[in-house]
Structures are given as C-alpha cells and as structure tokens.
C-alpha positions in Angstrom: -20.2 11.9 41.0 -19.3 11.4 37.3 -19.1 14.6 35.2 -18.0 15.3 31.7 -15.3 17.9 31.4 -15.4 20.0 28.3 -11.9 21.6 28.9 -13.0 24.8 27.3 -10.0 26.6 28.6 -7.7 24.5 26.4 -10.0 25.0 23.4 -9.8 28.7 23.9 -6.1 28.8 24.4 -6.1 30.7 27.7 -6.1 30.0 31.4 -9.5 29.2 33.0 -10.8 31.7 35.5 -13.4 29.5 37.3 -15.4 26.2 37.1 -19.0 25.8 36.2 -21.2 22.8 36.9 -24.2 22.7 34.7 -26.9 20.2 35.8 -29.9 19.0 33.8 -33.1 17.5 35.1 -36.4 16.6 33.4 -39.8 15.1 34.0 -39.7 13.2 30.7 -40.0 9.5 30.4 -36.4 8.3 29.8 -35.5 6.2 27.9 -39.1 5.4 26.9 -39.6 8.5 24.8 -36.2 10.2 24.9 -32.7 8.6 25.0 -30.1 11.3 24.1 -29.1 14.6 25.8 -27.1 17.3 24.1 -25.5 20.2 25.9 -23.8 22.9 23.8 -22.0 26.0 25.2 -22.0 29.1 23.0 -20.7 32.6 23.2 -21.2 35.4 20.7 -22.8 33.0 18.3 -19.9 30.6 18.3 -20.0 27.1 19.7 -17.4 26.6 22.4 -18.0 22.9 22.9 -20.8 20.3 22.7 -21.5 17.0 24.5 -24.0 14.4 23.3 -24.6 11.3 25.3 -27.1 8.5 26.0 -29.4 8.9 29.0 -31.5 6.7 31.2 -33.6 7.4 34.3 -30.7 6.5 36.7 -28.5 9.2 35.1 -31.0 11.9 36.2 -32.0 10.2 39.4 -28.4 10.1 40.6 -27.7 13.7 39.6 -25.2 12.7 37.0 -26.8 14.5 34.0 -24.3 17.3 34.3 -21.1 18.7 32.9 -18.2 20.3 34.5 -16.5 23.0 32.5 -13.4 25.1 33.1 -14.3 28.3 31.5 -12.1 31.1 30.1 -12.9 34.7 30.4 -14.4 36.3 27.4 -16.7 38.9 26.0 -20.4 38.3 25.6 -23.0 36.2 27.4 -22.3 32.5 27.8 -25.3 30.4 26.7 -26.1 26.7 27.1 -28.4 25.0 24.5 -29.8 21.9 26.1 -31.8 19.3 24.1 -33.5 16.0 25.0 -34.3 13.9 21.9 -34.5 10.5 20.2 -31.1 9.5 18.9 -32.5 7.4 16.1 -34.5 10.3 14.7 -31.6 12.7 14.0 -31.0 13.8 10.4 -27.4 14.7 9.7 -27.0 14.9 13.5 -29.9 17.4 14.0 -32.9 16.2 16.0 -36.3 17.0 14.6 -37.6 20.2 16.3 -41.2 18.9 16.7 -40.2 16.0 18.9 -37.3 17.6 20.8 -37.3 19.4 24.2 -35.0 22.4 23.8 -34.0 25.1 26.3 -31.5 28.0 25.7 -30.2 29.3 29.1 -28.0 32.2 30.0 -25.2 31.1 32.3 -24.2 33.5 35.0 -20.9 35.5 34.7 -18.3 33.7 36.8 -15.5 36.1 37.2 -13.0 34.6 39.7 -15.6 33.2 42.2 -14.5 29.5 41.8 -17.1 26.7 41.3 -20.7 27.5 40.5 -23.7 25.1 40.1 -26.8 25.9 38.0 -29.6 23.7 36.8 -31.6 23.7 33.6 -34.9 21.8 33.8 -36.5 20.3 30.7 -40.3 19.9 30.7 -42.1 17.4 28.4 -44.9 19.8 27.9 -42.5 22.1 26.1 -41.7 19.6 23.3 -41.5 21.3 20.0 -41.7 24.7 21.6 -38.1 25.9 22.4 -37.8 27.7 25.7 -35.5 30.7 25.4 -33.3 31.8 22.5 -30.0 33.5 21.9 -31.7 36.9 22.1 -33.9 36.0 25.1 -32.4 33.1 27.0 -34.0 31.8 30.2 -32.3 32.0 33.6 -31.4 28.6 35.0 -32.1 27.7 38.6 -29.2 28.3 41.0 -27.6 25.3 42.7 -27.9 21.6 41.9 -31.0 19.8 40.7 -32.2 18.3 44.0 -34.5 15.3 43.8 -35.0 14.4 40.2 -38.4 14.7 38.5 -37.4 12.1 35.8 -40.3 9.9 34.6 -42.9 11.9 36.5 -44.6 13.5 33.5 -48.3 12.6 34.0 -49.1 12.0 30.3 -46.9 8.9 30.2 -48.1 7.3 33.4 -50.0 4.0 32.7 -53.5 4.7 33.8 -56.1 1.9 34.1 -59.8 2.4 33.4 -61.8 3.5 36.4 -65.0 2.0 35.0 -65.8 -1.6 34.1 -65.8 -2.9 30.5 -69.0 -3.9 28.8 -69.5 -7.1 26.8 -66.8 -7.7 24.3 -64.9 -4.6 25.4 -61.3 -4.3 26.5 -59.8 -1.6 28.7 -56.9 0.2 27.0 -54.9 1.8 29.7 -53.7 5.4 29.0 -50.2 6.3 28.1 -48.1 8.3 25.7 -46.3 7.5 22.4 -44.9 9.2 19.3 -47.7 9.0 16.7 -46.4 8.6 13.1 -43.7 6.5 11.5 -40.7 7.9 9.6 -40.8 4.9 7.3 -44.3 5.6 6.1 -43.7 7.9 3.3 -45.9 7.7 0.2 -46.3 4.0 0.6 -50.0 4.1 -0.2 -52.3 6.6 -1.9 -53.1 8.2 1.4 -51.2 11.1 2.9 -47.8 10.5 4.4 -47.6 9.5 8.0 -43.8 10.0 8.4 -44.0 13.1 10.7 -44.1 12.3 14.4 -45.8 14.1 17.3 -46.1 13.3 21.0 -49.6 12.0 21.9 -51.0 11.4 25.4 -54.0 9.0 25.5 -56.5 8.7 28.3 -57.7 5.2 29.2 -60.7 4.0 27.1 -62.7 1.0 26.2 -62.4 -0.6 22.8 -64.4 -3.4 21.2 -62.3 -6.5 21.1 -63.1 -7.1 17.4 -64.6 -5.4 14.4 -68.4 -5.3 14.3 -69.8 -8.5 12.7 -72.8 -9.2 10.6 -74.4 -10.9 13.6 -73.7 -7.8 15.8 -75.3 -5.5 13.2 -78.4 -7.8 12.9 -78.8 -7.6 16.7 -78.3 -3.9 17.2 -78.5 -2.1 13.8 -82.2 -1.4 14.0 -81.6 0.6 17.2 -80.0 3.3 15.1 -82.7 5.1 13.1 -80.2 7.4 11.5 -78.9 4.4 9.6 -82.0 4.1 7.4 -81.3 5.4 3.9 -77.5 5.3 4.2 -75.1 3.0 2.5 -75.0 -0.6 3.7 -74.6 -2.9 0.7 -75.6 -6.5 1.2 -73.9 -9.6 -0.2 -75.2 -10.4 -3.7 -75.3 -14.1 -3.1 -72.7 -14.9 -5.7 -68.9 -15.4 -6.1 -68.8 -13.3 -9.3 -65.6 -11.3 -9.2 -67.1 -8.8 -11.7 -69.6 -7.6 -9.1 -68.6 -5.3 -6.3 -71.1 -6.7 -3.8 -69.6 -10.2 -4.0 -67.3 -9.3 -1.1 -69.9 -7.4 0.9 -70.7 -9.5 4.0 -74.1 -8.3 5.2 -77.1 -10.7 5.0 -80.2 -10.6 7.2 -80.0 -14.3 7.8 -79.4 -17.7 6.1 -79.4 -17.5 2.3 -79.9 -20.0 -0.5 -76.3 -19.6 -1.3 -75.3 -19.7 2.4 -77.7 -22.0 4.2 -75.3 -22.4 7.1 -75.3 -18.6 7.6 -71.5 -18.3 7.6 -71.8 -14.6 6.9 -73.1 -14.0 10.5 -69.5 -14.5 11.8 -67.8 -12.2 9.3 -66.9 -8.6 10.0 -69.3 -6.1 8.5 -68.1 -4.3 5.5 -69.6 -2.2 2.7 -70.8 0.3 5.3 -70.2 4.1 5.2 -69.1 6.2 8.1 -72.6 7.6 8.7 -73.9 4.1 9.5 -70.8 3.3 11.6 -71.3 6.5 13.7 -75.0 5.9 14.2 -74.5 2.2 15.2 -71.9 3.1 17.8 -74.0 6.0 19.2 -77.1 3.7 19.5 -75.0 1.6 21.9 -73.8 4.6 23.9 -70.4 4.4 22.2 -68.4 6.2 19.5 -65.9 5.5 16.9 -62.3 5.3 18.1 -60.0 8.2 17.2 -57.2 8.0 14.8 -54.7 8.4 17.7 -56.4 5.6 19.7 -56.3 3.2 16.8 -52.6 3.8 16.2 -51.9 3.5 19.9 -53.2 0.0 20.0 -52.0 -1.0 16.5 -48.4 0.0 17.5 -48.4 -2.0 20.7 -50.0 0.5 23.1 -47.1 2.9 23.2 -44.3 0.6 22.1 -44.3 2.2 18.6 -44.0 -1.1 16.8 -44.1 -1.1 13.0 -46.8 -3.8 13.1 -48.8 -4.7 16.1 -46.7 -7.8 16.7 -43.3 -6.2 16.1 -40.9 -5.1 13.3 -40.9 -8.2 11.0 -43.1 -8.2 7.9 -46.1 -10.5 8.1 -46.4 -14.1 6.9 -49.7 -15.3 5.5 -50.8 -16.8 8.8 -50.0 -13.7 10.8 -52.9 -11.5 9.6 -55.7 -11.4 7.0 -54.0 -9.9 3.9 -52.8 -10.8 0.4 -56.2 -12.4 -0.6 -56.6 -10.4 -3.8 -55.4 -11.6 -7.2 -56.4 -12.1 -10.8 -59.9 -13.5 -11.1 -60.7 -12.4 -7.5 -60.3 -8.9 -6.1 -57.8 -7.0 -8.2 -54.7 -8.4 -9.8 -52.3 -7.7 -6.9 -51.5 -8.7 -3.3 -52.4 -12.3 -4.0 -49.5 -13.8 -1.9 -51.9 -15.5 0.5 -54.9 -16.4 -1.8 -55.4 -20.2 -1.9 -56.0 -21.6 -5.4 -59.6 -21.6 -6.5 -60.7 -19.1 -3.9 -62.0 -15.5 -4.4 -60.7 -14.0 -1.1 -62.7 -11.7 1.2 -62.8 -10.9 4.9 -62.4 -13.8 7.4 -64.0 -14.2 10.9 -62.4 -11.9 13.5 -59.2 -13.2 15.0 -58.2 -15.3 12.0 -54.7 -13.8 12.0 -52.2 -15.6 14.4 -50.3 -12.5 15.4 -52.6 -9.7 14.5 -53.6 -9.0 18.1 -52.7 -7.1 21.2 -53.1 -8.8 24.6 -53.9 -6.5 27.5 -54.7 -7.3 31.1 -58.4 -7.0 30.4 -58.5 -9.1 27.2 -57.3 -9.3 23.6 -57.9 -6.9 20.7 -57.8 -8.7 17.3 -57.5 -7.6 13.7 -55.5 -4.4 14.4 -53.5 -4.7 11.2 -55.6 -6.7 8.6 -58.9 -8.1 7.7 -60.8 -4.8 7.4 -59.7 -1.2 7.6 -61.7 0.8 10.1 -63.5 4.1 10.1 -62.0 6.5 12.7 -63.8 9.3 14.5 -61.6 12.0 13.0 -62.3 14.2 10.0 -59.4 13.7 7.6 -56.6 16.2 8.0 -53.2 16.0 6.3 -50.2 15.8 8.6 -48.9 19.2 7.3 -52.2 21.0 7.8 -53.2 23.1 10.8 -54.4 20.3 13.2 -51.5 17.8 13.1 -48.7 20.2 12.4 -49.1 22.4 15.5 -46.4 22.1 18.2 -46.6 20.6 21.6 -48.2 17.6 23.2 -51.4 16.3 21.7 -53.8 15.1 24.4 -56.5 12.8 23.2 -56.5 14.5 19.8 -59.6 14.5 17.6 -59.1 16.2 14.2 -62.1 18.3 13.3 -60.4 20.9 11.0 -61.5 21.0 7.4 -58.9 19.7 5.0 -58.0 20.8 1.5 -59.1 17.3 0.5 -62.7 18.2 1.5 -65.1 16.8 4.1 -63.6 13.3 4.4 -63.3 10.8 7.2 -60.1 9.1 8.3 -59.6 5.3 7.9 -57.1 3.2 9.7 -55.5 -0.2 9.3 -54.9 -2.7 6.5 -57.4 -4.9 4.7 -57.8 -8.3 3.2 -56.4 -7.6 -0.3 -53.5 -5.3 0.6 -49.8 -6.1 0.7 -47.6 -6.1 3.8 -46.9 -2.4 3.8 -50.6 -1.6 4.2 -50.6 -3.4 7.6 -48.2 -0.9 9.2 -49.6 0.7 12.4 -49.2 4.3 11.1 -50.8 3.9 7.7 -53.5 6.5 7.1 -56.2 6.6 4.5 -59.3 8.8 3.9 -62.6 8.5 2.1 -65.9 10.4 1.8 -68.2 9.8 4.8 -70.7 8.3 2.4 -68.3 5.9 0.8 -68.9 2.2 1.4 -66.2 -0.4 0.5 -65.6 -4.1 0.9 -62.2 -3.1 2.5 -63.7 -1.0 5.3 -65.5 -1.9 8.5 -65.5 -0.5 12.0 -65.4 -1.2 15.7 -66.7 1.0 18.6 -65.0 2.7 21.5 -66.1 4.2 24.7 -64.5 6.8 26.9 -63.6 5.7 30.4 -66.0 7.5 32.8 -65.4 6.9 36.6 
C-alpha cells in the first residue's frame, strides 16, 4: 500500500516516538467534482507538515488516500486539517471555503504504543461548512477506512426520469454540478456569476425548444391570466426605429408576411406574467435558474458554452445580429449585409444544442434569452450565499434590486460573452423585450 511519509521527526529535530497512519475516505464524486486532497498536521497553532496531492476514485477505493507519519513527542494536541477541493479554483494556494469539504480532527496521543491507524471521513453534504475546529476538533474513527464510500453521494448519481416525456419534451436526468463560473465577472450589466456553489438537480422534463409563435397561437388562449398583460405583436415593418419591428407574434398570415414565416419563430416581446400563465395552462412551469444553467453547461460538465470552451463562430448559435441601421450599433459580427437581424427559427445554431438520450435541446446559448422561474437574487444576498448543498434551488427571497425575475441565456444581438452558460440577467416581471422568450419545464412525477 502506497503511503506518503511526512518525516515529521526530522522536521522537529528529535527522535520519533511512534508511527501514525491517517486515512481519509469520502462519499464525494471524485474527480468529477473534487480532484485535490490536502492533509495538514498542526500542533499548538503551528503547521508541522502538509501534503497536497491529486486524487481519483481508485485512490480511495484502494485505501491509498492516507499518510504515514513518524511523529515526535511534543506538548499540545496534534490536529489534522483535511480538505477536499478543486485544484483549479485555489487562490494563492487557498481553496474557496464555499466549495471545499473541510474537517479538523484531533489525533489521539501516541506515546510509545507503536503504529496507530485512524480515519477521517469527508461528507459531501458538509461542503462549505467546516466540521471541527482548532478549539473543537472532531474525533476520527479508529482503525482503517474499510470499504470506501467514494462516489456514493446520492446527489451526483445520474437519475433518469420515472415518467414519460410529453410532446416536444426531453427528459433531463438528475445530477450535480458547480453552478457559477469564475470567469463571469461584470461581463454584462447583470450581477456577477463568478461565485460557485454545489447544486443537486432532480430529473425533470424540459421543452426541446423555446415557445414559438405557432405554439402560442395554439395554446395561449387557454391561459386567461394572459389577458391584459404585455405581449407585443410584430408591427408589420422592418423599420429599425420601432421597437416592435423585432417582435415576432402575429395571429396569422399578414400582408407583409403572406407566407406566415413568423409562425416558426420563437415568441418574444412577452413578459414573465404571460410566460408563467402559458406554462401553467399546459400543466407546466418555467424552468429554474439552476436547471437552465445545468443544461446550458452540458448537464453537469460545467462547460463555458453548451458546446465546450471555445468561443462561438457565427454558425454555432444565433448571435451577433445587431448593428447600425438594425438593432443597436454593436454585436454585428454575424449580420449579413442588407438585413435587420432578429430571432431565427429554433435550432438555427449548429452547435447551440445539447443531445441527451431522450432527444435534443436547442438554443441554450443564443437566439432568445429565457425567463426563469426564480425571483432575482444577487449572488451575495441571502439565498445564493448560504453554505452547503443547494438541492433543486428556487430563489424566492426579495432582492435589494426589487421584485424582479431572473433571465438566463444569450440573445440574437449580443456578443460571444453573453452566450456563456452562467450569465445572469434580471428584469421586472412586467418587462417585455425582443431579446427575451421562454420555454416550459415539468417536474418528473413517477
């Protein structure tokens, strides 16, 4: 069995009195969510030695996540600080507390009794909530670790839907991921999304595409709460000076659109009240912010964009269709000469899609942003800043920004940064924009 000897006796300059074998076990998904283990031995507030190494499931399964230390005698309790974390997230060598599993354990006095084995167990549910401290350390288990619990944490187990999908729905199996992206820091007007937290998602059904004009014509009248709320129709022109030029809704063929091309477009210029009522009329709901990022980042793979880490080209997603004379004088990289931009039929992006066993989800990065179910809450406010695991989170705390609704995803006249999976925006629930549409979700019910 491979061990790491800390040779503490040599560091202390005196002869060792006995040998300690400190074992570590965990139920955490390794290396899916954690890939580094740090063990530090302390006495009297001073660090005696520290070991930091890469881990995988085999290391724990084989009982090799351990250190062997020849310990000198000394005054004061001997403590072990054990941390499981993500190596690429450390800042100046320190892992972020919110996404680290930490335990401080008191090691038993050894005297001259020879070799002694103890085990510290790290539990995923304790993430961001250190167990034990220098003043009140926990007591480790005596003996070796026994059969490892590695990769057994229920929150990360891929869980298929128990029910059957409806028309145009796709089952999104459950799982876990770190929501947030350290690179998303004041990239847009919305709040930062650079702080991470561990989120466990239950399986759910999600519409394969954003609600289209044809969908709304077919089902919109079933939602009486929609009447009187903001659904702005197309004005029948291509005048860039009018906001409704890029609104897509029509109630059928128009003189300016005799072929009814608008029927195939995603519905925009619709407020959150309309979106909620429409989904409810179909026995559904809006997807949560965490669910939308889960799929937009590759269903737990934490990709920067749904397709991976490389920035988009014009064929990859619907973006960059603004520009002078069209919609704003920016993000015009993909606007063909003589066109005014606007949303395109669902699935127009070549790589803006996530393929799952039950089907394909399209337009997870561009085309339209989408209303989420959550009330807006900044990442440093009470809801998102609390420690621990977030299980199917739904933010319902009032924000200092007021009673606003969260919006997720990029849109047709944004630049590449706006397509990142973790980007967050927010608007009043009564706000309707040619950049925002929606799709519906449904909880999996056996």
